[in-house]
C-alpha positions in Angstrom: 18.1 99.6 111.2 16.4 102.5 113.0 16.5 105.9 111.4 16.0 109.6 112.1 13.2 111.9 110.9 13.8 115.6 111.3 12.3 118.8 109.9 11.1 122.3 110.5 7.5 123.6 110.9 7.0 126.9 109.1 4.1 129.0 108.2 3.4 131.5 105.4 6.7 132.9 104.0 8.9 130.4 105.9 8.3 131.9 109.4 9.2 129.2 112.0 6.5 127.9 114.3 8.1 127.6 117.8 6.7 125.1 120.2 4.3 123.4 117.7 3.2 119.9 118.6 4.6 117.4 116.0 3.1 113.9 116.1 4.5 110.8 114.4 1.9 108.2 113.5 2.2 104.7 112.1 -1.0 105.0 110.0 -2.5 107.8 107.9 -5.6 108.0 110.1 -3.5 109.6 112.7 -5.4 108.5 115.8 -4.1 108.2 119.4 -4.0 104.4 118.8 -1.3 104.7 116.2 0.7 107.5 117.8 4.4 106.5 117.7 6.1 109.7 119.1 5.2 113.3 119.9 7.3 116.3 120.7 7.4 120.1 120.6 9.4 122.1 118.1 12.3 124.2 119.4 12.3 128.1 119.1 13.3 127.8 115.4 10.5 125.3 114.6 12.8 122.3 114.3 12.1 118.8 115.5 13.9 115.4 115.4 12.6 111.9 116.0 15.4 109.3 116.6 15.4 105.5 116.5 12.4 105.2 114.2 11.7 101.8 112.6 12.1 101.5 108.8 8.6 101.9 107.4 6.2 104.5 106.3 5.0 106.9 109.0 2.9 110.1 109.0 3.7 113.5 110.5 1.1 116.0 111.7 2.1 119.4 113.1 -0.3 121.5 115.3 0.0 124.9 116.8 -2.5 127.5 117.9 -4.6 128.2 114.8 -2.6 125.9 112.6 -3.0 122.2 111.8 -1.2 120.5 108.9 -2.5 117.5 107.0 -0.8 114.1 107.5 2.5 114.1 105.6 3.9 110.7 104.7 7.6 110.0 105.5 9.4 106.8 104.9 12.6 105.2 106.3 13.9 102.3 104.3 16.5 99.7 105.4 18.6 100.4 102.3 18.5 104.2 102.6 21.8 106.0 103.1 22.5 109.7 103.9 25.8 111.6 103.8 
């Protein structure tokens, strides 16, 4: 069952990063070959990927002068949220 991955890109003391590029990759190497989805954050640094297959993915956020490392996220078939 597809899931949702959402979050917020912030810097320093929790300052939101507007219009940062957030890439979702299927492998930790994070190359163009394993890019699943890509989007820009909104004005408050928020992003949301929908209809993501249940498995481990990796998120990388980039903005002018800022690049995060690959952060693992996992959607499991048996995962439930309220």
